[in-house]
C-alpha positions in Angstrom: -46.0 5.2 -36.1 -49.3 4.8 -34.5 -50.3 8.3 -33.8 -52.8 8.6 -31.0 -55.4 11.2 -32.1 -58.9 12.2 -30.9 -60.7 9.2 -29.3 -63.5 7.3 -30.9 -65.8 6.8 -27.9 -66.7 7.7 -24.3 -65.2 5.6 -21.6 -66.9 5.0 -18.3 -64.8 3.5 -15.5 -67.0 2.9 -12.6 -65.4 3.8 -9.3 -66.7 5.4 -6.1 -64.5 8.2 -4.6 -64.8 9.4 -1.0 -65.9 13.0 -0.3 -62.9 15.3 0.2 -62.6 18.9 1.2 -59.2 19.6 -0.4 -59.2 21.4 -3.7 -56.4 19.2 -5.0 -57.7 15.9 -6.3 -54.5 14.5 -7.9 -50.8 15.1 -8.3 -48.1 14.2 -10.8 -46.1 11.4 -9.3 -43.7 10.8 -12.1 -42.8 12.4 -15.4 -40.2 12.3 -18.2 -39.7 14.6 -21.2 -42.3 17.3 -22.0 -45.4 17.3 -19.8 -47.6 20.4 -19.6 -50.5 21.5 -17.5 -53.3 24.0 -18.3 -55.3 25.3 -15.3 -59.0 25.0 -15.5 -60.6 27.8 -17.6 -57.4 28.9 -19.1 -55.8 28.3 -22.5 -52.1 28.6 -21.7 -50.1 25.4 -21.1 -47.1 25.5 -18.8 -44.5 22.9 -17.9 -45.6 20.5 -15.2 -43.4 19.3 -12.3 -43.2 16.2 -10.2 -45.4 16.7 -7.2 -47.5 19.3 -8.9 -51.1 19.4 -7.9 -53.8 18.8 -10.5 -57.2 20.2 -9.7 -60.6 19.5 -11.3 -60.8 21.0 -14.7 -57.1 21.1 -15.2 -55.7 19.5 -18.4 -52.4 17.6 -18.6 -50.8 16.7 -21.9 -47.6 14.9 -22.8 -45.4 15.9 -25.8 -43.7 13.6 -28.4 -41.1 12.7 -25.8 -43.2 13.0 -22.7 -44.7 10.5 -20.2 -46.5 11.1 -16.9 -48.0 9.2 -14.0 -51.0 10.9 -12.3 -52.0 9.7 -8.8 -55.6 10.3 -7.8 -56.7 11.0 -4.3 -57.9 7.4 -3.7 -54.5 5.9 -4.7 -55.5 5.1 -8.3 -53.0 5.8 -11.0 -53.2 6.8 -14.6 -50.0 6.4 -16.7 -49.9 8.4 -19.9 -47.7 7.7 -22.9 -46.4 10.4 -25.2 -48.8 12.7 -27.1 -51.7 12.1 -24.6 -54.2 14.6 -23.3 -56.5 14.3 -20.3 -58.7 16.7 -18.3 -59.3 15.8 -14.6 -63.0 15.7 -13.9 -64.9 17.8 -11.4 -66.9 14.9 -9.9 -64.3 13.3 -7.7 -66.0 14.5 -4.5 -68.5 11.6 -4.4 -71.3 13.4 -6.3 -73.8 11.4 -8.4 -71.9 11.5 -11.7 -68.5 10.7 -10.3 -66.6 11.8 -13.4 -62.9 11.1 -13.1 -62.1 13.1 -16.2 -62.0 13.2 -20.0 -59.4 11.4 -21.9 -59.1 13.1 -25.3 -56.2 11.3 -27.0 -53.2 9.1 -26.5 -52.3 5.9 -24.6 -53.2 5.5 -21.0 -52.9 2.7 -18.4 -55.5 3.2 -15.7 -55.1 1.2 -12.5 -58.2 2.0 -10.5 -59.5 1.1 -7.1 -62.2 -1.6 -6.8 -65.1 0.6 -5.8 -68.1 1.2 -8.1 -69.4 4.6 -9.0 -67.1 6.7 -11.3 -66.2 6.9 -15.0 -63.8 8.4 -17.5 -65.3 10.2 -20.5 -64.3 10.7 -24.1 -66.4 12.2 -26.8 -68.4 9.3 -28.1 -68.8 6.1 -25.9 -69.1 4.5 -22.4 -67.2 1.8 -20.5 -68.6 0.7 -17.2 -66.1 -0.8 -14.7 -65.9 -2.1 -11.2 -62.3 -1.5 -10.4 -59.8 -2.4 -13.1 -56.4 -2.4 -14.7 -57.0 -1.3 -18.3 -54.8 0.0 -21.1 -56.3 2.1 -23.9 -55.0 3.3 -27.2 -56.9 5.5 -29.6 -56.5 7.0 -33.0 -59.1 8.9 -35.0 -62.4 7.1 -34.6 -61.0 3.8 -33.4 -59.8 2.5 -30.0 -58.2 -0.7 -28.6 -58.8 -1.9 -25.0 -56.6 -4.4 -23.1 -58.0 -5.5 -19.7 -55.6 -7.0 -17.2 -57.9 -7.0 -14.2 -61.5 -6.4 -13.4 -64.5 -6.4 -15.7 -65.8 -3.8 -18.1 -68.8 -3.1 -20.3 -67.9 -1.1 -23.4 -70.9 0.8 -24.5 -71.0 2.4 -28.0 -74.0 3.2 -30.1 -76.3 2.1 -27.3 -74.9 -1.4 -27.3 -72.7 -2.9 -24.6 -70.0 -5.5 -25.1 -68.6 -7.1 -21.9 -64.9 -7.5 -21.5 -63.2 -9.8 -18.9 -59.6 -9.8 -17.7 -57.1 -11.2 -20.1 -59.2 -10.1 -23.1 -59.2 -7.1 -25.5 -61.5 -5.6 -28.0 -61.5 -2.7 -30.5 -64.2 -0.2 -31.3 -65.2 2.3 -34.0 -67.2 5.4 -33.3 -70.9 4.9 -33.7 -70.7 1.0 -33.8 -70.6 -1.6 -31.1 -67.3 -2.9 -30.0 -65.9 -6.1 -31.6 -66.4 -9.4 -29.9 -63.6 -9.8 -27.3 -60.4 -11.8 -28.0 -57.9 -13.2 -25.6 -54.5 -11.4 -25.7 -53.1 -14.1 -23.5 -53.7 -16.9 -26.0 -52.6 -14.8 -29.0 -48.8 -14.3 -29.3 -49.4 -11.2 -31.5 -51.8 -9.5 -29.1 -49.6 -10.5 -26.1 -46.8 -8.6 -27.9 -49.0 -5.6 -28.4 -50.0 -5.6 -24.7 -46.3 -5.7 -23.8 -45.6 -2.8 -26.1 -48.4 -0.8 -24.6 -46.8 -1.4 -21.2 -43.5 0.0 -22.4 -45.2 3.0 -23.9 -46.9 3.9 -20.6 -43.9 3.3 -18.4 -41.9 6.3 -17.4 -39.0 4.1 -16.6 -38.8 2.7 -20.1 -37.5 5.1 -22.8 -39.8 5.8 -25.7 -38.8 4.8 -29.2 -40.3 5.2 -32.7 -39.9 1.4 -33.1 -42.3 0.8 -30.2 -45.1 2.7 -32.0 -44.3 1.2 -35.4 -44.4 -2.3 -33.9 -47.7 -1.7 -32.1 -49.3 -0.3 -35.3 -48.2 -3.3 -37.4 -49.4 -5.8 -34.8 -52.8 -4.2 -34.3 -53.3 -3.7 -38.1 -52.6 -7.3 -38.9 -54.7 -8.6 -36.0 -57.8 -6.6 -37.0 -57.5 -7.7 -40.7 -57.2 -11.3 -39.7 -60.1 -10.9 -37.3 -62.2 -9.3 -40.0 -61.6 -12.4 -42.1 -62.6 -14.7 -39.3 -65.8 -12.7 -38.5 -66.8 -12.6 -42.2 -66.3 -16.4 -42.6 -68.3 -16.8 -39.4 -71.2 -14.8 -40.8 -70.7 -11.9 -38.4 -70.8 -9.4 -41.1 -71.6 -6.3 -39.0 -68.6 -7.0 -36.8 -66.4 -7.8 -39.8 -67.4 -4.4 -41.3 -66.5 -2.7 -38.0 -63.1 -4.4 -38.1 -62.6 -3.1 -41.7 -63.5 0.4 -40.7 -60.9 0.2 -38.0 -58.3 -1.1 -40.4 -59.1 1.6 -42.9 -58.8 4.3 -40.2 -55.4 2.9 -39.4 -54.2 2.8 -42.9 -55.6 6.3 -43.5 -53.4 7.8 -40.8 -50.3 5.6 -40.8 -47.8 4.2 -43.3 -49.1 0.7 -43.0 -47.9 -1.6 -45.8 -49.9 -1.9 -48.9 -50.5 -5.6 -48.0 -53.1 -4.5 -45.4 -54.9 -2.3 -47.9 -54.9 -5.2 -50.4 -56.6 -7.4 -47.8 -59.1 -4.7 -47.1 -60.0 -4.4 -50.8 -60.3 -8.2 -51.1 -62.6 -8.5 -48.1 -64.9 -5.7 -49.4 -64.9 -7.2 -53.0 -65.4 -10.8 -52.2 -67.2 -11.0 -48.9 -69.3 -7.8 -48.9 -69.8 -7.2 -52.6 -69.0 -3.6 -51.8 -67.3 -2.6 -55.0 -66.9 1.1 -54.1 -65.2 0.4 -50.8 -62.9 -2.1 -52.5 -62.1 0.4 -55.2 -61.2 3.0 -52.5 -58.7 0.6 -50.9 -57.1 -0.4 -54.3 -56.8 3.2 -55.4 -55.0 4.1 -52.2 -52.4 1.4 -53.0 -52.0 2.8 -56.6 -51.6 6.3 -55.3 -49.3 5.7 -52.3 -47.6 2.2 -52.8 -46.7 2.3 -56.5 -43.2 0.9 -55.9 -44.4 -2.1 -53.8 -45.2 -5.7 -54.9 -48.9 -5.0 -54.1 -49.3 -2.5 -56.9 -50.0 -5.1 -59.7 -52.7 -6.8 -57.8 -54.2 -3.5 -56.7 -54.3 -2.3 -60.4 -56.1 -5.5 -61.4 -58.5 -4.9 -58.5 -59.3 -1.4 -59.8 -60.0 -2.8 -63.2 -62.4 -5.4 -61.9 -64.2 -2.8 -59.8 -64.7 -0.4 -62.7 -65.9 -3.3 -64.8 -68.5 -4.2 -62.2 -69.5 -0.6 -61.9 -70.1 -0.6 -65.6 -67.6 2.2 -66.4 -66.1 0.9 -69.7 -63.9 4.0 -70.3 -62.2 3.7 -66.9 -61.9 -0.1 -67.3 -60.2 0.3 -70.7 -57.9 3.0 -69.3 -56.6 0.9 -66.5 -56.3 -2.2 -68.7 -54.0 -0.3 -71.0 -52.0 0.9 -68.0 -51.7 -2.6 -66.7 -50.5 -4.0 -70.0 -48.0 -1.1 -70.4 -46.6 -1.6 -66.9 -46.8 -5.4 -66.8 -46.5 -6.8 -70.3 -46.0 -10.3 -68.9 -48.4 -9.8 -65.9 -50.1 -12.7 -64.2 -53.6 -11.2 -64.8 -53.4 -10.8 -68.6 -55.7 -13.7 -69.5 -58.3 -12.5 -67.1 -58.1 -9.0 -68.6 -58.6 -10.4 -72.1 -61.7 -12.1 -70.9 -63.0 -8.9 -69.5 -62.5 -7.1 -72.8 
């Protein structure tokens, strides 16, 4: 399933909050399953309750079966899927920075008031917003953004990509976000958006199938998008898409087909033999019983041949002929020898 790990970039959601005198800045409106709270400055997490107040610096996290809805003082809501973690910021009193909080990992849908001035932070990027309905999912160094309402500027590595309602994008730490794509026009992305809604809804029970489906949809989309970007000559963006795809396959049991496509893109489009070899080797190591193994083995042979490593080339040719005595690449291998 698509595990949501540490986020790949800082988010900035721009909203202005009124000055308040109360210490409490939010409360848990709904929850299901395991939801915990850690009071600011402490290390111990305790079970949270509906109606429980969340103060600046407090951390809430959801377990593998947990979901929670956090209502902020201005009426905004943040809905967290399972295995999410968020620290409420200490700038909700109208001060200059206006930090809503820091979203460390997970899936969140943030429905925020249309007032400029505040932001949400993560370790490595910035998103500027003037009121919005946005859903985010992050894993490792990558992140996906689906915007239903409002307008955002996703800033990573000192570059900002504008995102309008009905569009989504993906980002990788240290690189600019990918050019936006419409999730309304794409049936696959529309399905991903629907799945994200289910994951962040307290009323809809969680299931392993939801995460697996989301992972497969996003993996296939980003690979297809990488092909499109490469064919369009947008090589930097295509490489970002490949890095996202590799991060996904490195953390989840995505089918070997995805890795095979990654290897092909690196080999043919980027002439990056070492990166192609890494993808092919992963198939050989982890997907030996799949239909992708033969093509991956042939890919490894071509890579070692181009890297001028004759001993490795010969070793893998012998392995190929042993495993596939009637293989479809035999003539090409004889030509290499």
